[in-house]
N, C-alpha and C positions, 0 to 999 in steps of 0.2 A: 239837427245834424250833429250836435255835440259841441266840442270846443270852438269850432270855426264854422262859418257859414259859406265858406268858398272852397273849391277843389283846387288841388294842386294840378300843374298842366298834365302828368302822366294819368293821374286819376280821371281827368276828363278825357282823355284821348281813350282809355279803357272803357270808360262808361258809354262813350259815343259809338265805339266798336260794338259793345254788346248791344245797343240800342238799334244799330243797323243789323245786326243779326238775328234778333228776335229771341224767343224763348228757346231753351235747350242749347245754348252756345256753351262751348267748354273752352279750356284754356287755350288749347292749340288752334282752335278755329278763331278766336278772338285775337291772338298773336298774328295769324294769317290775315284777318281783315286789317289790322292796324298797318301791316306790311304793305298791303295791296292799296289801301286807301292813302297812306302818307309816304311810302318808300322809307319809313323808319324801320330798321330790323332790331327790334327790342328783343331781350332775353325772356324766354318763356318762364323762367322762375321769378323774373319781375313782374310778369304779368299775374301769375299766382299769388305773390306777396301782395299785390295791390287788391286783387280780388277778394283775397281773405280780410284784409284792413277795410275793405268798404262793405263786406258783409257784416263785421263787427258794428260798423256805422249804421246799418241797416238800409243801406243803398241798394244792395242786391241780396238775393238769397241763392241757395244751391242745394243741390240734391243729387243723389247718385243716379247717374244715367243707366239707361238699358243697354246702350252698346249693342243695338239691335241690327246694324249692318253687318254682314258676313266678315267675320276676321278683325271685326272693331273691339277694342277692349272697352271695359266699362269706363265711364267717364264722370266727372263731377260737372254737372250742367249748371249753368248760371242764368239767372234772369233779373231783370232789371225791375226794381220796386218803385212804387209811387214816389218815395222820398228821394230815390236816384234821379228820377225824371225832373223832380222840383230841383235838385242840385244841379242839373244840367242847366235849366232854365235860369237858375240864378247866375250861374257862371256867364251864361250868353248874355244877359242884361248887363253884368258887370263889365264885360269887354266891350259890348257895343256903346256902352256909356263912355268909356274911355277913349274910343276911337272917334266919337263925335266931338271932342273938344281939342283934336289935333289940328295943327296948322297944315297948309297945303301939301308940301312933298309927302309927307309920312300918311296923310289922311287919305291921298290918291294913289298910295302905294309905291310911289317912287322912291321910298327910302331914304 
């Protein structure tokens, strides 16, 4: 995956939103999925910058979409690649490993 084997928090959020949406997701739909799933209202430019960075890392691919819905503009559609799925799996394993060693209040979600 390049210089590091883990994802930043926002990269993980974007990849998970893309995974939830499936093929042909585009920036605005990814933004909406993040907002709907997390309540976190991120900027659309931040989503696009992150997608471009992850495309350079070969975690996602993109293509010009057809914009086939009436009135819909042409979009840049994104797809999660196998390396992106592997990066999600590594991040999940890393976080689960960290949770396993915590003492009671934090481990039980009591903060």
